[in-house]
PDB file of N, CA, C and O in Angstrom:
ATOM      1  N   MET A   1       0.836  -1.184   0.000  1.00  0.00           N
ATOM      2  CA  MET A   1       0.000   0.000   0.000  1.00  0.00           C
ATOM      3  C   MET A   1       0.879   1.245   0.000  1.00  0.00           C
ATOM      4  O   MET A   1       1.809   1.348   0.800  1.00  0.00           O
ATOM      5  N   GLU A   2       0.600   2.164  -0.867  1.00  0.00           N
ATOM      6  CA  GLU A   2       1.351   3.414  -0.990  1.00  0.00           C
ATOM      7  C   GLU A   2       1.059   4.333   0.192  1.00  0.00           C
ATOM      8  O   GLU A   2      -0.096   4.508   0.580  1.00  0.00           O
ATOM      9  N   SER A   3       2.101   4.911   0.756  1.00  0.00           N
ATOM     10  CA  SER A   3       1.946   5.825   1.886  1.00  0.00           C
ATOM     11  C   SER A   3       1.363   7.151   1.416  1.00  0.00           C
ATOM     12  O   SER A   3       1.739   7.651   0.356  1.00  0.00           O
ATOM     13  N   PRO A   4       0.448   7.725   2.193  1.00  0.00           N
ATOM     14  CA  PRO A   4      -0.074   9.046   1.829  1.00  0.00           C
ATOM     15  C   PRO A   4       0.959  10.153   2.035  1.00  0.00           C
ATOM     16  O   PRO A   4       0.749  11.272   1.567  1.00  0.00           O
ATOM     17  N   LEU A   5       2.067   9.872   2.720  1.00  0.00           N
ATOM     18  CA  LEU A   5       3.097  10.888   2.935  1.00  0.00           C
ATOM     19  C   LEU A   5       4.159  10.916   1.842  1.00  0.00           C
ATOM     20  O   LEU A   5       4.780  11.955   1.617  1.00  0.00           O
ATOM     21  N   LYS A   6       4.381   9.788   1.155  1.00  0.00           N
ATOM     22  CA  LYS A   6       5.413   9.728   0.128  1.00  0.00           C
ATOM     23  C   LYS A   6       5.123  10.754  -0.961  1.00  0.00           C
ATOM     24  O   LYS A   6       4.022  10.803  -1.509  1.00  0.00           O
ATOM     25  N   GLY A   7       6.124  11.567  -1.264  1.00  0.00           N
ATOM     26  CA  GLY A   7       5.977  12.593  -2.284  1.00  0.00           C
ATOM     27  C   GLY A   7       5.448  13.920  -1.756  1.00  0.00           C
ATOM     28  O   GLY A   7       5.349  14.890  -2.507  1.00  0.00           O
ATOM     29  N   LYS A   8       5.109  13.969  -0.483  1.00  0.00           N
ATOM     30  CA  LYS A   8       4.594  15.201   0.116  1.00  0.00           C
ATOM     31  C   LYS A   8       5.744  16.058   0.627  1.00  0.00           C
ATOM     32  O   LYS A   8       6.864  15.580   0.809  1.00  0.00           O
ATOM     33  N   VAL A   9       5.446  17.320   0.852  1.00  0.00           N
ATOM     34  CA  VAL A   9       6.402  18.258   1.415  1.00  0.00           C
ATOM     35  C   VAL A   9       5.910  18.667   2.792  1.00  0.00           C
ATOM     36  O   VAL A   9       4.754  19.060   2.953  1.00  0.00           O
ATOM     37  N   LEU A  10       6.790  18.574   3.792  1.00  0.00           N
ATOM     38  CA  LEU A  10       6.460  18.977   5.153  1.00  0.00           C
ATOM     39  C   LEU A  10       7.187  20.273   5.472  1.00  0.00           C
ATOM     40  O   LEU A  10       8.373  20.423   5.179  1.00  0.00           O
ATOM     41  N   VAL A  11       6.466  21.203   6.072  1.00  0.00           N
ATOM     42  CA  VAL A  11       7.046  22.485   6.464  1.00  0.00           C
ATOM     43  C   VAL A  11       7.001  22.570   7.987  1.00  0.00           C
ATOM     44  O   VAL A  11       5.938  22.436   8.593  1.00  0.00           O
ATOM     45  N   ALA A  12       8.158  22.792   8.598  1.00  0.00           N
ATOM     46  CA  ALA A  12       8.231  22.857  10.058  1.00  0.00           C
ATOM     47  C   ALA A  12       7.504  24.093  10.580  1.00  0.00           C
ATOM     48  O   ALA A  12       7.637  25.188  10.033  1.00  0.00           O
ATOM     49  N   LEU A  13       6.743  23.897  11.634  1.00  0.00           N
ATOM     50  CA  LEU A  13       6.084  25.021  12.297  1.00  0.00           C
ATOM     51  C   LEU A  13       7.126  25.873  13.019  1.00  0.00           C
ATOM     52  O   LEU A  13       8.157  25.354  13.446  1.00  0.00           O
ATOM     53  N   PRO A  14       6.870  27.156  13.157  1.00  0.00           N
ATOM     54  CA  PRO A  14       7.831  28.019  13.870  1.00  0.00           C
ATOM     55  C   PRO A  14       8.087  27.571  15.306  1.00  0.00           C
ATOM     56  O   PRO A  14       9.148  27.856  15.862  1.00  0.00           O
ATOM     57  N   GLN A  15       7.131  26.876  15.910  1.00  0.00           N
ATOM     58  CA  GLN A  15       7.285  26.427  17.290  1.00  0.00           C
ATOM     59  C   GLN A  15       8.234  25.242  17.427  1.00  0.00           C
ATOM     60  O   GLN A  15       8.651  24.928  18.542  1.00  0.00           O
ATOM     61  N   LEU A  16       8.588  24.577  16.334  1.00  0.00           N
ATOM     62  CA  LEU A  16       9.482  23.422  16.388  1.00  0.00           C
ATOM     63  C   LEU A  16      10.895  23.901  16.703  1.00  0.00           C
ATOM     64  O   LEU A  16      11.503  24.620  15.910  1.00  0.00           O
ATOM     65  N   LEU A  17      11.407  23.508  17.844  1.00  0.00           N
ATOM     66  CA  LEU A  17      12.705  23.994  18.304  1.00  0.00           C
ATOM     67  C   LEU A  17      13.845  23.002  18.089  1.00  0.00           C
ATOM     68  O   LEU A  17      15.007  23.353  18.297  1.00  0.00           O
ATOM     69  N   ASP A  18      13.538  21.772  17.677  1.00  0.00           N
ATOM     70  CA  ASP A  18      14.573  20.779  17.412  1.00  0.00           C
ATOM     71  C   ASP A  18      15.525  21.336  16.344  1.00  0.00           C
ATOM     72  O   ASP A  18      15.081  21.619  15.231  1.00  0.00           O
ATOM     73  N   PRO A  19      16.816  21.501  16.650  1.00  0.00           N
ATOM     74  CA  PRO A  19      17.731  22.104  15.676  1.00  0.00           C
ATOM     75  C   PRO A  19      17.901  21.292  14.392  1.00  0.00           C
ATOM     76  O   PRO A  19      18.338  21.830  13.375  1.00  0.00           O
ATOM     77  N   ASN A  20      17.557  20.001  14.431  1.00  0.00           N
ATOM     78  CA  ASN A  20      17.658  19.186  13.217  1.00  0.00           C
ATOM     79  C   ASN A  20      16.575  19.525  12.202  1.00  0.00           C
ATOM     80  O   ASN A  20      16.768  19.344  11.000  1.00  0.00           O
ATOM     81  N   PHE A  21      15.428  20.021  12.686  1.00  0.00           N
ATOM     82  CA  PHE A  21      14.307  20.265  11.789  1.00  0.00           C
ATOM     83  C   PHE A  21      13.738  21.677  11.853  1.00  0.00           C
ATOM     84  O   PHE A  21      12.827  22.004  11.092  1.00  0.00           O
ATOM     85  N   ALA A  22      14.251  22.516  12.738  1.00  0.00           N
ATOM     86  CA  ALA A  22      13.731  23.883  12.857  1.00  0.00           C
ATOM     87  C   ALA A  22      13.859  24.613  11.520  1.00  0.00           C
ATOM     88  O   ALA A  22      14.914  24.589  10.886  1.00  0.00           O
ATOM     89  N   GLN A  23      12.799  25.244  11.112  1.00  0.00           N
ATOM     90  CA  GLN A  23      12.737  26.051   9.884  1.00  0.00           C
ATOM     91  C   GLN A  23      13.077  25.264   8.624  1.00  0.00           C
ATOM     92  O   GLN A  23      13.661  25.809   7.687  1.00  0.00           O
ATOM     93  N   THR A  24      12.712  23.981   8.601  1.00  0.00           N
ATOM     94  CA  THR A  24      13.028  23.175   7.426  1.00  0.00           C
ATOM     95  C   THR A  24      11.804  22.894   6.567  1.00  0.00           C
ATOM     96  O   THR A  24      10.657  22.966   7.008  1.00  0.00           O
ATOM     97  N   ILE A  25      12.110  22.574   5.329  1.00  0.00           N
ATOM     98  CA  ILE A  25      11.126  22.078   4.373  1.00  0.00           C
ATOM     99  C   ILE A  25      11.656  20.720   3.931  1.00  0.00           C
ATOM    100  O   ILE A  25      12.755  20.622   3.386  1.00  0.00           O
ATOM    101  N   VAL A  26      10.862  19.664   4.170  1.00  0.00           N
ATOM    102  CA  VAL A  26      11.314  18.295   3.920  1.00  0.00           C
ATOM    103  C   VAL A  26      10.420  17.635   2.885  1.00  0.00           C
ATOM    104  O   VAL A  26       9.195  17.651   3.010  1.00  0.00           O
ATOM    105  N   TRP A  27      11.034  17.056   1.864  1.00  0.00           N
ATOM    106  CA  TRP A  27      10.330  16.259   0.851  1.00  0.00           C
ATOM    107  C   TRP A  27      10.452  14.803   1.275  1.00  0.00           C
ATOM    108  O   TRP A  27      11.562  14.284   1.391  1.00  0.00           O
ATOM    109  N   ILE A  28       9.322  14.138   1.508  1.00  0.00           N
ATOM    110  CA  ILE A  28       9.307  12.732   1.924  1.00  0.00           C
ATOM    111  C   ILE A  28       9.452  11.860   0.674  1.00  0.00           C
ATOM    112  O   ILE A  28       8.567  11.832  -0.181  1.00  0.00           O
ATOM    113  N   VAL A  29      10.575  11.154   0.581  1.00  0.00           N
ATOM    114  CA  VAL A  29      10.827  10.328  -0.602  1.00  0.00           C
ATOM    115  C   VAL A  29      10.495   8.860  -0.378  1.00  0.00           C
ATOM    116  O   VAL A  29      10.289   8.116  -1.337  1.00  0.00           O
ATOM    117  N   GLN A  30      10.442   8.438   0.889  1.00  0.00           N
ATOM    118  CA  GLN A  30      10.078   7.059   1.198  1.00  0.00           C
ATOM    119  C   GLN A  30       9.389   7.038   2.553  1.00  0.00           C
ATOM    120  O   GLN A  30       9.823   7.718   3.482  1.00  0.00           O
ATOM    121  N   HIS A  31       8.316   6.262   2.670  1.00  0.00           N
ATOM    122  CA  HIS A  31       7.630   6.125   3.949  1.00  0.00           C
ATOM    123  C   HIS A  31       6.815   4.846   3.913  1.00  0.00           C
ATOM    124  O   HIS A  31       5.904   4.701   3.098  1.00  0.00           O
ATOM    125  N   ASP A  32       7.152   3.910   4.811  1.00  0.00           N
ATOM    126  CA  ASP A  32       6.401   2.667   4.906  1.00  0.00           C
ATOM    127  C   ASP A  32       6.568   2.092   6.303  1.00  0.00           C
ATOM    128  O   ASP A  32       7.017   2.792   7.212  1.00  0.00           O
ATOM    129  N   GLU A  33       6.215   0.835   6.482  1.00  0.00           N
ATOM    130  CA  GLU A  33       6.275   0.223   7.809  1.00  0.00           C
ATOM    131  C   GLU A  33       7.705   0.112   8.343  1.00  0.00           C
ATOM    132  O   GLU A  33       7.898  -0.134   9.534  1.00  0.00           O
ATOM    133  N   HIS A  34       8.703   0.289   7.484  1.00  0.00           N
ATOM    134  CA  HIS A  34      10.104   0.212   7.902  1.00  0.00           C
ATOM    135  C   HIS A  34      10.666   1.562   8.327  1.00  0.00           C
ATOM    136  O   HIS A  34      11.750   1.625   8.906  1.00  0.00           O
ATOM    137  N   GLY A  35       9.950   2.630   8.051  1.00  0.00           N
ATOM    138  CA  GLY A  35      10.428   3.953   8.435  1.00  0.00           C
ATOM    139  C   GLY A  35      10.186   4.975   7.341  1.00  0.00           C
ATOM    140  O   GLY A  35       9.408   4.756   6.412  1.00  0.00           O
ATOM    141  N   ALA A  36      10.872   6.093   7.478  1.00  0.00           N
ATOM    142  CA  ALA A  36      10.703   7.192   6.526  1.00  0.00           C
ATOM    143  C   ALA A  36      12.059   7.776   6.169  1.00  0.00           C
ATOM    144  O   ALA A  36      13.005   7.718   6.955  1.00  0.00           O
ATOM    145  N   MET A  37      12.138   8.341   4.965  1.00  0.00           N
ATOM    146  CA  MET A  37      13.333   9.046   4.530  1.00  0.00           C
ATOM    147  C   MET A  37      12.891  10.291   3.794  1.00  0.00           C
ATOM    148  O   MET A  37      11.995  10.247   2.952  1.00  0.00           O
ATOM    149  N   GLY A  38      13.525  11.398   4.120  1.00  0.00           N
ATOM    150  CA  GLY A  38      13.198  12.642   3.455  1.00  0.00           C
ATOM    151  C   GLY A  38      14.448  13.425   3.134  1.00  0.00           C
ATOM    152  O   GLY A  38      15.542  13.122   3.610  1.00  0.00           O
ATOM    153  N   VAL A  39      14.255  14.439   2.314  1.00  0.00           N
ATOM    154  CA  VAL A  39      15.348  15.315   1.917  1.00  0.00           C
ATOM    155  C   VAL A  39      14.993  16.720   2.359  1.00  0.00           C
ATOM    156  O   VAL A  39      13.931  17.235   2.007  1.00  0.00           O
ATOM    157  N   ILE A  40      15.878  17.347   3.130  1.00  0.00           N
ATOM    158  CA  ILE A  40      15.663  18.733   3.522  1.00  0.00           C
ATOM    159  C   ILE A  40      16.011  19.608   2.326  1.00  0.00           C
ATOM    160  O   ILE A  40      17.138  19.586   1.831  1.00  0.00           O
ATOM    161  N   LEU A  41      15.038  20.370   1.875  1.00  0.00           N
ATOM    162  CA  LEU A  41      15.197  21.133   0.646  1.00  0.00           C
ATOM    163  C   LEU A  41      15.820  22.512   0.839  1.00  0.00           C
ATOM    164  O   LEU A  41      16.371  23.072  -0.109  1.00  0.00           O
ATOM    165  N   ASN A  42      15.744  23.065   2.031  1.00  0.00           N
ATOM    166  CA  ASN A  42      16.191  24.445   2.201  1.00  0.00           C
ATOM    167  C   ASN A  42      17.448  24.595   3.071  1.00  0.00           C
ATOM    168  O   ASN A  42      17.598  25.580   3.794  1.00  0.00           O
ATOM    169  N   ARG A  43      18.339  23.610   2.989  1.00  0.00           N
ATOM    170  CA  ARG A  43      19.640  23.710   3.637  1.00  0.00           C
ATOM    171  C   ARG A  43      20.714  23.291   2.643  1.00  0.00           C
ATOM    172  O   ARG A  43      20.515  22.367   1.854  1.00  0.00           O
ATOM    173  N   PRO A  44      21.850  23.975   2.686  1.00  0.00           N
ATOM    174  CA  PRO A  44      22.913  23.596   1.737  1.00  0.00           C
ATOM    175  C   PRO A  44      23.503  22.235   2.101  1.00  0.00           C
ATOM    176  O   PRO A  44      23.594  21.873   3.274  1.00  0.00           O
ATOM    177  N   LEU A  45      23.897  21.501   1.081  1.00  0.00           N
ATOM    178  CA  LEU A  45      24.579  20.228   1.292  1.00  0.00           C
ATOM    179  C   LEU A  45      26.044  20.489   1.592  1.00  0.00           C
ATOM    180  O   LEU A  45      26.629  21.442   1.077  1.00  0.00           O
ATOM    181  N   GLU A  46      26.632  19.650   2.420  1.00  0.00           N
ATOM    182  CA  GLU A  46      28.063  19.726   2.680  1.00  0.00           C
ATOM    183  C   GLU A  46      28.813  18.777   1.758  1.00  0.00           C
ATOM    184  O   GLU A  46      30.013  18.560   1.926  1.00  0.00           O
ATOM    185  N   THR A  47      28.115  18.218   0.794  1.00  0.00           N
ATOM    186  CA  THR A  47      28.678  17.271  -0.155  1.00  0.00           C
ATOM    187  C   THR A  47      27.946  17.484  -1.488  1.00  0.00           C
ATOM    188  O   THR A  47      27.014  18.284  -1.569  1.00  0.00           O
ATOM    189  N   THR A  48      28.370  16.771  -2.514  1.00  0.00           N
ATOM    190  CA  THR A  48      27.652  16.867  -3.786  1.00  0.00           C
ATOM    191  C   THR A  48      26.421  15.959  -3.737  1.00  0.00           C
ATOM    192  O   THR A  48      26.349  15.045  -2.915  1.00  0.00           O
ATOM    193  N   VAL A  49      25.479  16.210  -4.600  1.00  0.00           N
ATOM    194  CA  VAL A  49      24.292  15.357  -4.679  1.00  0.00           C
ATOM    195  C   VAL A  49      24.712  13.933  -5.036  1.00  0.00           C
ATOM    196  O   VAL A  49      24.159  12.975  -4.496  1.00  0.00           O
ATOM    197  N   SER A  50      25.662  13.786  -5.918  1.00  0.00           N
ATOM    198  CA  SER A  50      26.140  12.462  -6.321  1.00  0.00           C
ATOM    199  C   SER A  50      26.723  11.693  -5.131  1.00  0.00           C
ATOM    200  O   SER A  50      26.436  10.508  -4.962  1.00  0.00           O
ATOM    201  N   GLU A  51      27.535  12.357  -4.312  1.00  0.00           N
ATOM    202  CA  GLU A  51      28.108  11.699  -3.134  1.00  0.00           C
ATOM    203  C   GLU A  51      27.027  11.338  -2.121  1.00  0.00           C
ATOM    204  O   GLU A  51      27.058  10.260  -1.527  1.00  0.00           O
ATOM    205  N   ALA A  52      26.079  12.238  -1.928  1.00  0.00           N
ATOM    206  CA  ALA A  52      24.981  11.959  -0.993  1.00  0.00           C
ATOM    207  C   ALA A  52      24.164  10.769  -1.480  1.00  0.00           C
ATOM    208  O   ALA A  52      23.782   9.910  -0.685  1.00  0.00           O
ATOM    209  N   TRP A  53      23.894  10.714  -2.784  1.00  0.00           N
ATOM    210  CA  TRP A  53      23.119   9.597  -3.326  1.00  0.00           C
ATOM    211  C   TRP A  53      23.850   8.274  -3.138  1.00  0.00           C
ATOM    212  O   TRP A  53      23.224   7.262  -2.823  1.00  0.00           O
ATOM    213  N   GLU A  54      25.157   8.270  -3.326  1.00  0.00           N
ATOM    214  CA  GLU A  54      25.942   7.048  -3.117  1.00  0.00           C
ATOM    215  C   GLU A  54      25.797   6.553  -1.677  1.00  0.00           C
ATOM    216  O   GLU A  54      25.664   5.352  -1.441  1.00  0.00           O
ATOM    217  N   GLN A  55      25.821   7.477  -0.721  1.00  0.00           N
ATOM    218  CA  GLN A  55      25.680   7.104   0.685  1.00  0.00           C
ATOM    219  C   GLN A  55      24.290   6.537   0.971  1.00  0.00           C
ATOM    220  O   GLN A  55      24.156   5.520   1.652  1.00  0.00           O
ATOM    221  N   VAL A  56      23.266   7.194   0.453  1.00  0.00           N
ATOM    222  CA  VAL A  56      21.890   6.750   0.697  1.00  0.00           C
ATOM    223  C   VAL A  56      21.607   5.424   0.010  1.00  0.00           C
ATOM    224  O   VAL A  56      20.981   4.541   0.597  1.00  0.00           O
ATOM    225  N   SER A  57      22.060   5.278  -1.220  1.00  0.00           N
ATOM    226  CA  SER A  57      21.755   4.045  -1.973  1.00  0.00           C
ATOM    227  C   SER A  57      22.561   2.862  -1.458  1.00  0.00           C
ATOM    228  O   SER A  57      22.225   1.721  -1.773  1.00  0.00           O
ATOM    229  N   ALA A  58      23.607   3.089  -0.683  1.00  0.00           N
ATOM    230  CA  ALA A  58      24.399   1.989  -0.126  1.00  0.00           C
ATOM    231  C   ALA A  58      23.731   1.350   1.080  1.00  0.00           C
ATOM    232  O   ALA A  58      24.104   0.247   1.479  1.00  0.00           O
ATOM    233  N   VAL A  59      22.739   2.031   1.672  1.00  0.00           N
ATOM    234  CA  VAL A  59      22.048   1.514   2.843  1.00  0.00           C
ATOM    235  C   VAL A  59      21.049   0.454   2.388  1.00  0.00           C
ATOM    236  O   VAL A  59      20.188   0.742   1.556  1.00  0.00           O
ATOM    237  N   PRO A  60      21.147  -0.769   2.920  1.00  0.00           N
ATOM    238  CA  PRO A  60      20.193  -1.804   2.519  1.00  0.00           C
ATOM    239  C   PRO A  60      18.771  -1.428   2.916  1.00  0.00           C
ATOM    240  O   PRO A  60      18.531  -0.984   4.039  1.00  0.00           O
ATOM    241  N   TYR A  61      17.851  -1.603   2.012  1.00  0.00           N
ATOM    242  CA  TYR A  61      16.451  -1.272   2.278  1.00  0.00           C
ATOM    243  C   TYR A  61      15.631  -2.526   2.063  1.00  0.00           C
ATOM    244  O   TYR A  61      15.813  -3.206   1.053  1.00  0.00           O
ATOM    245  N   PRO A  62      14.726  -2.859   2.985  1.00  0.00           N
ATOM    246  CA  PRO A  62      13.975  -4.120   2.921  1.00  0.00           C
ATOM    247  C   PRO A  62      13.212  -4.353   1.627  1.00  0.00           C
ATOM    248  O   PRO A  62      13.027  -5.501   1.225  1.00  0.00           O
ATOM    249  N   ASN A  63      12.764  -3.291   0.968  1.00  0.00           N
ATOM    250  CA  ASN A  63      11.961  -3.470  -0.248  1.00  0.00           C
ATOM    251  C   ASN A  63      12.824  -3.417  -1.503  1.00  0.00           C
ATOM    252  O   ASN A  63      12.288  -3.291  -2.604  1.00  0.00           O
ATOM    253  N   GLY A  64      14.105  -3.506  -1.371  1.00  0.00           N
ATOM    254  CA  GLY A  64      14.974  -3.571  -2.535  1.00  0.00           C
ATOM    255  C   GLY A  64      15.585  -2.293  -2.884  1.00  0.00           C
ATOM    256  O   GLY A  64      16.343  -2.215  -3.851  1.00  0.00           O
TER     257      GLY A  64
END
């Protein structure tokens, strides 16, 4: 079953004080019974997109 969150964009409320997510905009790229993965869209990367993708794609994921 497809998650209703996959492909959605989440915008942090101003009241969210967690420094990991404060003032962020997150695109949910995966969400299922195993967890969720998103990309923060409004923060600069400290690496290239290609390097980040290599790191993410190297993580084993139950659905292949």
